[in-house]
PyMOL Python script that loads the backbone (N, CA, C, O; Angstrom):
from pymol import cmd

cmd.read_pdbstr("""\
ATOM      1  N   PRO A   1       0.768  -1.250  -0.109  1.00  0.00           N
ATOM      2  CA  PRO A   1       0.148   0.063   0.027  1.00  0.00           C
ATOM      3  C   PRO A   1       0.777   1.275   0.027  1.00  0.00           C
ATOM      4  O   PRO A   1       1.851   1.366   0.622  1.00  0.00           O
ATOM      5  N   GLU A   2       0.288   2.269  -0.557  1.00  0.00           N
ATOM      6  CA  GLU A   2       1.205   3.522  -0.900  1.00  0.00           C
ATOM      7  C   GLU A   2       0.942   4.387   0.537  1.00  0.00           C
ATOM      8  O   GLU A   2      -0.139   4.561   1.098  1.00  0.00           O
ATOM      9  N   ILE A   3       2.319   4.885   0.959  1.00  0.00           N
ATOM     10  CA  ILE A   3       1.979   5.536   2.317  1.00  0.00           C
ATOM     11  C   ILE A   3       1.695   7.065   1.911  1.00  0.00           C
ATOM     12  O   ILE A   3       2.339   7.375   0.908  1.00  0.00           O
ATOM     13  N   ARG A   4       0.980   7.997   2.376  1.00  0.00           N
ATOM     14  CA  ARG A   4       0.891   9.328   1.930  1.00  0.00           C
ATOM     15  C   ARG A   4       1.338   9.932   3.208  1.00  0.00           C
ATOM     16  O   ARG A   4       1.132   9.580   4.369  1.00  0.00           O
ATOM     17  N   THR A   5       2.078  11.044   2.652  1.00  0.00           N
ATOM     18  CA  THR A   5       2.686  11.994   4.080  1.00  0.00           C
ATOM     19  C   THR A   5       2.130  13.493   3.688  1.00  0.00           C
ATOM     20  O   THR A   5       1.432  13.674   2.690  1.00  0.00           O
ATOM     21  N   GLY A   6       2.459  14.386   4.450  1.00  0.00           N
ATOM     22  CA  GLY A   6       2.284  15.826   4.498  1.00  0.00           C
ATOM     23  C   GLY A   6       0.821  15.865   4.095  1.00  0.00           C
ATOM     24  O   GLY A   6      -0.063  15.044   4.341  1.00  0.00           O
ATOM     25  N   VAL A   7       0.767  17.070   3.381  1.00  0.00           N
ATOM     26  CA  VAL A   7      -0.801  17.354   2.907  1.00  0.00           C
ATOM     27  C   VAL A   7      -1.572  16.350   2.326  1.00  0.00           C
ATOM     28  O   VAL A   7      -2.803  16.365   2.353  1.00  0.00           O
ATOM     29  N   ASP A   8      -0.821  15.371   1.736  1.00  0.00           N
ATOM     30  CA  ASP A   8      -1.459  14.216   0.562  1.00  0.00           C
ATOM     31  C   ASP A   8      -2.126  13.360   1.835  1.00  0.00           C
ATOM     32  O   ASP A   8      -3.119  12.667   1.618  1.00  0.00           O
ATOM     33  N   ALA A   9      -1.595  13.429   3.047  1.00  0.00           N
ATOM     34  CA  ALA A   9      -2.393  12.602   4.130  1.00  0.00           C
ATOM     35  C   ALA A   9      -3.496  13.026   4.550  1.00  0.00           C
ATOM     36  O   ALA A   9      -4.286  12.285   5.136  1.00  0.00           O
ATOM     37  N   LEU A  10      -3.740  14.363   4.305  1.00  0.00           N
ATOM     38  CA  LEU A  10      -5.232  14.908   4.650  1.00  0.00           C
ATOM     39  C   LEU A  10      -6.251  14.581   4.200  1.00  0.00           C
ATOM     40  O   LEU A  10      -7.295  14.409   4.829  1.00  0.00           O
ATOM     41  N   VAL A  11      -5.997  14.394   2.522  1.00  0.00           N
ATOM     42  CA  VAL A  11      -7.204  14.019   1.750  1.00  0.00           C
ATOM     43  C   VAL A  11      -7.950  12.972   1.975  1.00  0.00           C
ATOM     44  O   VAL A  11      -7.347  11.903   2.077  1.00  0.00           O
ATOM     45  N   GLY A  12      -9.175  12.964   2.090  1.00  0.00           N
ATOM     46  CA  GLY A  12     -10.062  11.897   2.570  1.00  0.00           C
ATOM     47  C   GLY A  12     -10.366  12.054   4.067  1.00  0.00           C
ATOM     48  O   GLY A  12     -11.261  11.413   4.618  1.00  0.00           O
ATOM     49  N   ASN A  13      -9.648  12.863   4.645  1.00  0.00           N
ATOM     50  CA  ASN A  13      -9.970  12.993   6.232  1.00  0.00           C
ATOM     51  C   ASN A  13     -11.364  14.180   6.315  1.00  0.00           C
ATOM     52  O   ASN A  13     -11.677  15.074   5.528  1.00  0.00           O
ATOM     53  N   ASP A  14     -11.969  13.751   7.569  1.00  0.00           N
ATOM     54  CA  ASP A  14     -13.015  14.818   7.706  1.00  0.00           C
ATOM     55  C   ASP A  14     -12.450  16.019   8.459  1.00  0.00           C
ATOM     56  O   ASP A  14     -11.370  16.047   9.051  1.00  0.00           O
ATOM     57  N   ALA A  15     -13.509  17.194   8.329  1.00  0.00           N
ATOM     58  CA  ALA A  15     -12.993  18.366   9.089  1.00  0.00           C
ATOM     59  C   ALA A  15     -14.126  18.908   9.386  1.00  0.00           C
ATOM     60  O   ALA A  15     -15.130  18.753   8.691  1.00  0.00           O
ATOM     61  N   GLU A  16     -14.083  19.691  10.586  1.00  0.00           N
ATOM     62  CA  GLU A  16     -15.251  20.390  11.165  1.00  0.00           C
ATOM     63  C   GLU A  16     -15.432  21.761  10.434  1.00  0.00           C
ATOM     64  O   GLU A  16     -14.376  22.383  10.313  1.00  0.00           O
ATOM     65  N   VAL A  17     -16.449  22.311   9.966  1.00  0.00           N
ATOM     66  CA  VAL A  17     -16.729  23.687   9.694  1.00  0.00           C
ATOM     67  C   VAL A  17     -16.813  24.501  10.984  1.00  0.00           C
ATOM     68  O   VAL A  17     -17.531  24.277  11.959  1.00  0.00           O
ATOM     69  N   LEU A  18     -15.767  25.679  10.760  1.00  0.00           N
ATOM     70  CA  LEU A  18     -15.783  26.556  11.913  1.00  0.00           C
ATOM     71  C   LEU A  18     -16.318  27.904  11.456  1.00  0.00           C
ATOM     72  O   LEU A  18     -16.894  28.587  12.302  1.00  0.00           O
ATOM     73  N   ASP A  19     -16.190  28.385  10.163  1.00  0.00           N
ATOM     74  CA  ASP A  19     -17.013  29.578   9.615  1.00  0.00           C
ATOM     75  C   ASP A  19     -17.327  29.138   8.126  1.00  0.00           C
ATOM     76  O   ASP A  19     -16.565  28.664   7.284  1.00  0.00           O
ATOM     77  N   ARG A  20     -18.896  29.486   8.043  1.00  0.00           N
ATOM     78  CA  ARG A  20     -19.420  28.924   6.792  1.00  0.00           C
ATOM     79  C   ARG A  20     -18.280  28.924   5.722  1.00  0.00           C
ATOM     80  O   ARG A  20     -17.359  29.723   5.552  1.00  0.00           O
ATOM     81  N   VAL A  21     -18.662  27.660   4.981  1.00  0.00           N
ATOM     82  CA  VAL A  21     -17.803  27.201   3.732  1.00  0.00           C
ATOM     83  C   VAL A  21     -18.579  27.170   2.356  1.00  0.00           C
ATOM     84  O   VAL A  21     -19.492  26.375   2.137  1.00  0.00           O
ATOM     85  N   ASP A  22     -18.162  28.041   1.518  1.00  0.00           N
ATOM     86  CA  ASP A  22     -18.832  27.985   0.239  1.00  0.00           C
ATOM     87  C   ASP A  22     -17.816  28.097  -0.719  1.00  0.00           C
ATOM     88  O   ASP A  22     -16.612  28.007  -0.478  1.00  0.00           O
ATOM     89  N   GLY A  23     -18.392  28.318  -1.935  1.00  0.00           N
ATOM     90  CA  GLY A  23     -17.256  28.546  -3.345  1.00  0.00           C
ATOM     91  C   GLY A  23     -16.468  29.587  -3.275  1.00  0.00           C
ATOM     92  O   GLY A  23     -15.705  29.798  -4.218  1.00  0.00           O
ATOM     93  N   ARG A  24     -16.481  30.349  -2.292  1.00  0.00           N
ATOM     94  CA  ARG A  24     -15.462  31.600  -2.006  1.00  0.00           C
ATOM     95  C   ARG A  24     -14.585  31.373  -1.168  1.00  0.00           C
ATOM     96  O   ARG A  24     -13.446  31.787  -1.381  1.00  0.00           O
ATOM     97  N   GLY A  25     -14.909  30.614   0.071  1.00  0.00           N
ATOM     98  CA  GLY A  25     -14.044  30.279   1.173  1.00  0.00           C
ATOM     99  C   GLY A  25     -14.908  29.911   2.564  1.00  0.00           C
ATOM    100  O   GLY A  25     -16.101  29.616   2.633  1.00  0.00           O
ATOM    101  N   GLY A  26     -13.975  30.017   3.598  1.00  0.00           N
ATOM    102  CA  GLY A  26     -14.350  29.664   4.837  1.00  0.00           C
ATOM    103  C   GLY A  26     -13.475  29.136   5.808  1.00  0.00           C
ATOM    104  O   GLY A  26     -12.319  29.282   5.411  1.00  0.00           O
ATOM    105  N   ARG A  27     -13.524  28.599   6.882  1.00  0.00           N
ATOM    106  CA  ARG A  27     -12.599  27.901   7.577  1.00  0.00           C
ATOM    107  C   ARG A  27     -13.027  26.403   8.190  1.00  0.00           C
ATOM    108  O   ARG A  27     -14.222  26.148   8.339  1.00  0.00           O
ATOM    109  N   VAL A  28     -12.144  25.565   8.489  1.00  0.00           N
ATOM    110  CA  VAL A  28     -12.273  24.258   8.836  1.00  0.00           C
ATOM    111  C   VAL A  28     -11.544  23.930   9.841  1.00  0.00           C
ATOM    112  O   VAL A  28     -10.514  24.597   9.749  1.00  0.00           O
ATOM    113  N   LYS A  29     -11.501  23.157  10.910  1.00  0.00           N
ATOM    114  CA  LYS A  29     -10.649  22.431  11.743  1.00  0.00           C
ATOM    115  C   LYS A  29     -10.224  21.083  11.090  1.00  0.00           C
ATOM    116  O   LYS A  29     -11.067  20.215  10.859  1.00  0.00           O
ATOM    117  N   LEU A  30      -8.818  20.908  10.777  1.00  0.00           N
ATOM    118  CA  LEU A  30      -8.640  19.749  10.131  1.00  0.00           C
ATOM    119  C   LEU A  30      -7.601  19.279  10.709  1.00  0.00           C
ATOM    120  O   LEU A  30      -6.652  20.058  10.633  1.00  0.00           O
ATOM    121  N   ALA A  31      -7.315  18.015  11.437  1.00  0.00           N
ATOM    122  CA  ALA A  31      -6.304  17.539  12.113  1.00  0.00           C
ATOM    123  C   ALA A  31      -5.606  18.537  13.061  1.00  0.00           C
ATOM    124  O   ALA A  31      -4.425  18.831  13.242  1.00  0.00           O
ATOM    125  N   GLY A  32      -6.756  18.945  13.592  1.00  0.00           N
ATOM    126  CA  GLY A  32      -6.159  19.783  14.946  1.00  0.00           C
ATOM    127  C   GLY A  32      -5.693  21.103  14.705  1.00  0.00           C
ATOM    128  O   GLY A  32      -5.224  21.720  15.662  1.00  0.00           O
ATOM    129  N   GLU A  33      -5.747  21.673  13.518  1.00  0.00           N
ATOM    130  CA  GLU A  33      -5.310  22.735  12.950  1.00  0.00           C
ATOM    131  C   GLU A  33      -6.349  23.696  12.130  1.00  0.00           C
ATOM    132  O   GLU A  33      -7.104  22.994  11.456  1.00  0.00           O
ATOM    133  N   ILE A  34      -6.575  24.904  12.006  1.00  0.00           N
ATOM    134  CA  ILE A  34      -7.291  25.656  11.255  1.00  0.00           C
ATOM    135  C   ILE A  34      -6.941  26.020   9.929  1.00  0.00           C
ATOM    136  O   ILE A  34      -5.864  26.583   9.735  1.00  0.00           O
ATOM    137  N   TRP A  35      -7.658  25.787   9.058  1.00  0.00           N
ATOM    138  CA  TRP A  35      -7.648  25.707   7.571  1.00  0.00           C
ATOM    139  C   TRP A  35      -8.423  26.611   6.860  1.00  0.00           C
ATOM    140  O   TRP A  35      -9.630  26.645   7.100  1.00  0.00           O
ATOM    141  N   SER A  36      -7.833  27.516   5.839  1.00  0.00           N
ATOM    142  CA  SER A  36      -8.712  27.941   5.089  1.00  0.00           C
ATOM    143  C   SER A  36      -9.656  26.504   4.054  1.00  0.00           C
ATOM    144  O   SER A  36      -9.266  25.396   3.684  1.00  0.00           O
ATOM    145  N   ALA A  37     -10.635  27.041   3.930  1.00  0.00           N
ATOM    146  CA  ALA A  37     -11.131  25.901   2.927  1.00  0.00           C
ATOM    147  C   ALA A  37     -12.195  26.880   2.011  1.00  0.00           C
ATOM    148  O   ALA A  37     -12.449  28.075   2.161  1.00  0.00           O
ATOM    149  N   ARG A  38     -12.716  25.908   1.005  1.00  0.00           N
ATOM    150  CA  ARG A  38     -13.364  26.221  -0.075  1.00  0.00           C
ATOM    151  C   ARG A  38     -14.273  25.010  -0.563  1.00  0.00           C
ATOM    152  O   ARG A  38     -13.754  23.905  -0.722  1.00  0.00           O
ATOM    153  N   ALA A  39     -15.550  25.201  -0.787  1.00  0.00           N
ATOM    154  CA  ALA A  39     -16.373  24.005  -1.290  1.00  0.00           C
ATOM    155  C   ALA A  39     -15.867  23.806  -2.613  1.00  0.00           C
ATOM    156  O   ALA A  39     -15.598  24.740  -3.368  1.00  0.00           O
ATOM    157  N   ILE A  40     -15.720  22.460  -2.932  1.00  0.00           N
ATOM    158  CA  ILE A  40     -15.226  21.849  -4.374  1.00  0.00           C
ATOM    159  C   ILE A  40     -16.420  22.280  -5.312  1.00  0.00           C
ATOM    160  O   ILE A  40     -16.214  22.578  -6.489  1.00  0.00           O
ATOM    161  N   ASP A  41     -17.662  22.300  -4.752  1.00  0.00           N
ATOM    162  CA  ASP A  41     -18.913  22.630  -5.704  1.00  0.00           C
ATOM    163  C   ASP A  41     -19.256  23.944  -5.159  1.00  0.00           C
ATOM    164  O   ASP A  41     -19.609  24.160  -4.000  1.00  0.00           O
ATOM    165  N   SER A  42     -19.119  24.820  -6.116  1.00  0.00           N
ATOM    166  CA  SER A  42     -19.282  26.351  -5.680  1.00  0.00           C
ATOM    167  C   SER A  42     -20.760  26.489  -5.166  1.00  0.00           C
ATOM    168  O   SER A  42     -20.983  27.269  -4.240  1.00  0.00           O
ATOM    169  N   GLU A  43     -21.703  25.815  -5.687  1.00  0.00           N
ATOM    170  CA  GLU A  43     -23.066  25.867  -5.259  1.00  0.00           C
ATOM    171  C   GLU A  43     -23.583  25.529  -3.940  1.00  0.00           C
ATOM    172  O   GLU A  43     -24.667  25.866  -3.463  1.00  0.00           O
ATOM    173  N   ARG A  44     -22.452  24.653  -3.290  1.00  0.00           N
ATOM    174  CA  ARG A  44     -22.909  24.122  -1.954  1.00  0.00           C
ATOM    175  C   ARG A  44     -22.246  24.997  -0.977  1.00  0.00           C
ATOM    176  O   ARG A  44     -21.156  25.540  -1.157  1.00  0.00           O
ATOM    177  N   VAL A  45     -23.051  25.103   0.169  1.00  0.00           N
ATOM    178  CA  VAL A  45     -22.908  25.795   1.598  1.00  0.00           C
ATOM    179  C   VAL A  45     -22.975  24.636   2.580  1.00  0.00           C
ATOM    180  O   VAL A  45     -23.858  23.811   2.817  1.00  0.00           O
ATOM    181  N   HIS A  46     -21.538  24.875   3.167  1.00  0.00           N
ATOM    182  CA  HIS A  46     -21.615  24.122   4.576  1.00  0.00           C
ATOM    183  C   HIS A  46     -21.477  25.047   5.969  1.00  0.00           C
ATOM    184  O   HIS A  46     -20.523  25.789   6.202  1.00  0.00           O
ATOM    185  N   GLU A  47     -22.557  24.856   6.785  1.00  0.00           N
ATOM    186  CA  GLU A  47     -22.454  25.796   7.889  1.00  0.00           C
ATOM    187  C   GLU A  47     -21.826  25.400   9.194  1.00  0.00           C
ATOM    188  O   GLU A  47     -21.749  24.201   9.463  1.00  0.00           O
ATOM    189  N   PRO A  48     -21.360  26.327  10.048  1.00  0.00           N
ATOM    190  CA  PRO A  48     -20.619  25.891  11.050  1.00  0.00           C
ATOM    191  C   PRO A  48     -21.182  24.673  11.839  1.00  0.00           C
ATOM    192  O   PRO A  48     -22.389  24.481  11.982  1.00  0.00           O
ATOM    193  N   GLY A  49     -20.182  23.844  12.352  1.00  0.00           N
ATOM    194  CA  GLY A  49     -20.879  22.789  13.197  1.00  0.00           C
ATOM    195  C   GLY A  49     -20.916  21.367  12.243  1.00  0.00           C
ATOM    196  O   GLY A  49     -20.986  20.210  12.657  1.00  0.00           O
ATOM    197  N   ALA A  50     -20.851  21.798  10.966  1.00  0.00           N
ATOM    198  CA  ALA A  50     -20.916  20.494   9.760  1.00  0.00           C
ATOM    199  C   ALA A  50     -19.635  19.774   9.611  1.00  0.00           C
ATOM    200  O   ALA A  50     -18.546  20.345   9.653  1.00  0.00           O
ATOM    201  N   THR A  51     -19.804  18.414   9.424  1.00  0.00           N
ATOM    202  CA  THR A  51     -18.632  17.695   8.923  1.00  0.00           C
ATOM    203  C   THR A  51     -18.564  17.564   7.609  1.00  0.00           C
ATOM    204  O   THR A  51     -19.549  17.209   6.962  1.00  0.00           O
ATOM    205  N   VAL A  52     -17.206  17.878   6.962  1.00  0.00           N
ATOM    206  CA  VAL A  52     -16.915  17.813   5.399  1.00  0.00           C
ATOM    207  C   VAL A  52     -15.912  16.752   5.142  1.00  0.00           C
ATOM    208  O   VAL A  52     -15.285  16.469   6.164  1.00  0.00           O
ATOM    209  N   ARG A  53     -15.637  16.215   4.300  1.00  0.00           N
ATOM    210  CA  ARG A  53     -14.638  15.633   3.671  1.00  0.00           C
ATOM    211  C   ARG A  53     -13.721  16.410   2.812  1.00  0.00           C
ATOM    212  O   ARG A  53     -14.217  17.197   2.005  1.00  0.00           O
ATOM    213  N   VAL A  54     -12.419  16.277   2.897  1.00  0.00           N
ATOM    214  CA  VAL A  54     -11.637  16.959   2.287  1.00  0.00           C
ATOM    215  C   VAL A  54     -11.220  16.200   0.891  1.00  0.00           C
ATOM    216  O   VAL A  54     -10.888  15.016   0.831  1.00  0.00           O
ATOM    217  N   ILE A  55     -11.292  17.014  -0.107  1.00  0.00           N
ATOM    218  CA  ILE A  55     -11.256  16.156  -1.491  1.00  0.00           C
ATOM    219  C   ILE A  55      -9.744  16.616  -2.099  1.00  0.00           C
ATOM    220  O   ILE A  55      -9.035  15.792  -2.676  1.00  0.00           O
ATOM    221  N   LYS A  56      -9.391  17.811  -1.936  1.00  0.00           N
ATOM    222  CA  LYS A  56      -7.876  18.066  -2.336  1.00  0.00           C
ATOM    223  C   LYS A  56      -7.551  19.117  -1.418  1.00  0.00           C
ATOM    224  O   LYS A  56      -8.310  19.946  -0.916  1.00  0.00           O
ATOM    225  N   ILE A  57      -6.136  18.946  -1.246  1.00  0.00           N
ATOM    226  CA  ILE A  57      -5.440  20.410  -0.692  1.00  0.00           C
ATOM    227  C   ILE A  57      -4.940  21.362  -1.893  1.00  0.00           C
ATOM    228  O   ILE A  57      -4.303  20.829  -2.801  1.00  0.00           O
ATOM    229  N   ASP A  58      -5.131  22.382  -1.928  1.00  0.00           N
ATOM    230  CA  ASP A  58      -4.797  23.202  -3.086  1.00  0.00           C
ATOM    231  C   ASP A  58      -3.714  24.726  -2.208  1.00  0.00           C
ATOM    232  O   ASP A  58      -4.158  25.722  -1.638  1.00  0.00           O
ATOM    233  N   GLY A  59      -2.587  24.407  -2.389  1.00  0.00           N
ATOM    234  CA  GLY A  59      -1.707  25.314  -1.503  1.00  0.00           C
ATOM    235  C   GLY A  59      -2.250  25.162  -0.053  1.00  0.00           C
ATOM    236  O   GLY A  59      -2.296  24.029   0.427  1.00  0.00           O
ATOM    237  N   ALA A  60      -2.670  26.249   0.684  1.00  0.00           N
ATOM    238  CA  ALA A  60      -3.032  26.395   2.045  1.00  0.00           C
ATOM    239  C   ALA A  60      -4.491  26.087   2.196  1.00  0.00           C
ATOM    240  O   ALA A  60      -4.922  26.201   3.344  1.00  0.00           O
ATOM    241  N   THR A  61      -5.435  25.675   1.157  1.00  0.00           N
ATOM    242  CA  THR A  61      -6.653  25.873   1.125  1.00  0.00           C
ATOM    243  C   THR A  61      -7.272  24.345   1.057  1.00  0.00           C
ATOM    244  O   THR A  61      -6.938  23.661   0.089  1.00  0.00           O
ATOM    245  N   ALA A  62      -7.960  23.908   1.821  1.00  0.00           N
ATOM    246  CA  ALA A  62      -8.844  22.374   1.891  1.00  0.00           C
ATOM    247  C   ALA A  62      -9.865  22.726   1.035  1.00  0.00           C
ATOM    248  O   ALA A  62     -10.662  23.641   1.241  1.00  0.00           O
ATOM    249  N   LEU A  63      -9.837  21.934  -0.011  1.00  0.00           N
ATOM    250  CA  LEU A  63     -11.206  21.661  -1.026  1.00  0.00           C
ATOM    251  C   LEU A  63     -11.969  20.694  -0.414  1.00  0.00           C
ATOM    252  O   LEU A  63     -11.520  19.557  -0.270  1.00  0.00           O
ATOM    253  N   VAL A  64     -13.160  21.031  -0.003  1.00  0.00           N
ATOM    254  CA  VAL A  64     -14.065  20.122   0.819  1.00  0.00           C
ATOM    255  C   VAL A  64     -15.519  19.981   0.026  1.00  0.00           C
ATOM    256  O   VAL A  64     -16.024  20.760  -0.782  1.00  0.00           O
ATOM    257  N   ASP A  65     -15.961  18.853   0.481  1.00  0.00           N
ATOM    258  CA  ASP A  65     -17.585  18.346  -0.042  1.00  0.00           C
ATOM    259  C   ASP A  65     -18.281  17.734   1.185  1.00  0.00           C
ATOM    260  O   ASP A  65     -19.429  17.300   1.091  1.00  0.00           O
TER     261      ASP A  65
END
""", "prot")
cmd.dss("prot")
cmd.show_as("cartoon", "prot")
cmd.util.cbc("prot")
cmd.orient("prot")
């Protein structure tokens, strides 16, 4: 099996929405750290307290669904 390290290891993890996340931005708590986040589907909105899945890491931003 392939071992993922660094930000690649975060893909597929769940994160808690701290500030509303939509196609323009927001914040999530991921692996104990606060990350900038953006909804991978620009039409979706995730409200604080929701759990989202990390689809991709783009620089310092988690793309979530």
